[in-house]
C-alpha positions as CSV (number, residue, x, y, z in Angstrom):
1,X,0.6,-0.3,-0.3
2,X,0.9,3.5,-1.1
3,X,1.1,6.7,0.8
4,X,-0.4,9.9,-0.4
5,X,1.7,11.3,-3.6
6,X,4.2,13.7,-3.1
7,X,3.0,17.2,-3.7
8,X,4.8,20.5,-3.0
9,X,2.3,21.6,-0.4
10,X,3.0,18.1,1.5
11,X,6.7,19.1,0.8
12,X,6.4,22.9,2.3
13,X,4.0,21.2,5.4
14,X,6.9,18.5,6.1
15,X,9.7,21.3,5.7
16,X,8.1,23.8,8.4
17,X,7.1,20.9,10.9
18,X,11.1,19.9,10.8
19,X,12.6,23.6,11.1
20,X,10.0,24.1,14.0
21,X,10.7,21.1,16.1
22,X,14.1,22.0,15.3
23,X,13.7,25.3,16.4
24,X,11.8,24.9,19.5
25,X,14.3,22.3,20.8
26,X,16.9,24.9,20.4
27,X,14.7,27.3,22.2
28,X,13.9,24.4,24.5
29,X,10.0,25.5,24.4
30,X,7.4,23.5,23.4
31,X,6.4,23.4,19.2
32,X,2.7,24.8,20.1
33,X,4.8,27.7,22.2
34,X,6.8,28.2,19.4
35,X,4.0,28.1,16.5
36,X,1.9,30.3,18.5
37,X,4.7,32.9,18.6
38,X,5.5,32.4,15.1
39,X,2.2,32.9,13.8
40,X,1.5,35.9,16.1
41,X,4.3,37.7,13.8
42,X,3.2,36.4,10.6
43,X,6.5,34.1,10.0
44,X,5.2,30.8,9.1
45,X,3.4,32.3,6.2
46,X,5.5,35.5,5.7
47,X,9.1,33.7,5.9
48,X,9.0,29.6,6.0
49,X,6.4,29.3,3.5
50,X,7.2,32.5,1.3
51,X,10.6,32.0,1.1
52,X,10.7,27.8,1.1
53,X,12.0,27.6,-2.8
54,X,15.1,29.2,-1.2
55,X,15.0,28.3,2.8
56,X,14.6,24.5,1.7
57,X,18.0,24.7,0.0
58,X,19.6,25.0,3.5
59,X,20.0,22.4,6.6
60,X,17.3,22.9,8.8
61,X,19.6,23.9,11.6
62,X,20.2,27.2,10.1
63,X,16.8,27.9,9.1
64,X,15.9,27.0,13.0
65,X,18.5,29.6,13.4
66,X,17.1,32.1,11.3
67,X,14.0,31.7,12.1
68,X,15.2,32.2,16.0
69,X,16.8,35.4,15.2
70,X,14.0,36.6,13.2
71,X,11.5,36.1,15.3
72,X,13.1,37.5,18.6
73,X,13.7,40.9,16.4
74,X,10.1,40.9,15.5
75,X,9.3,40.4,19.0
76,X,11.6,42.9,20.3
77,X,10.2,45.6,17.9
78,X,7.0,45.1,19.0
79,X,7.8,46.0,22.5
80,X,10.1,48.9,21.6
């Protein structure tokens, strides 16, 4: 029995899951907390999905570090 056919949408979802799980582990927070924080800043759609074509060519660690730094920058800008 074969699984569902591979699509660009399924590749993007898998990419986002891997990056978010990696970033959450690095930040020592739950994936649920990180998803909420990323979503509040519009970074899932506005960065991970929007720039998928470029970002998916990098390692999960690199993209996780990038999204963490971006999240912190967005959150700090919001406070100021």
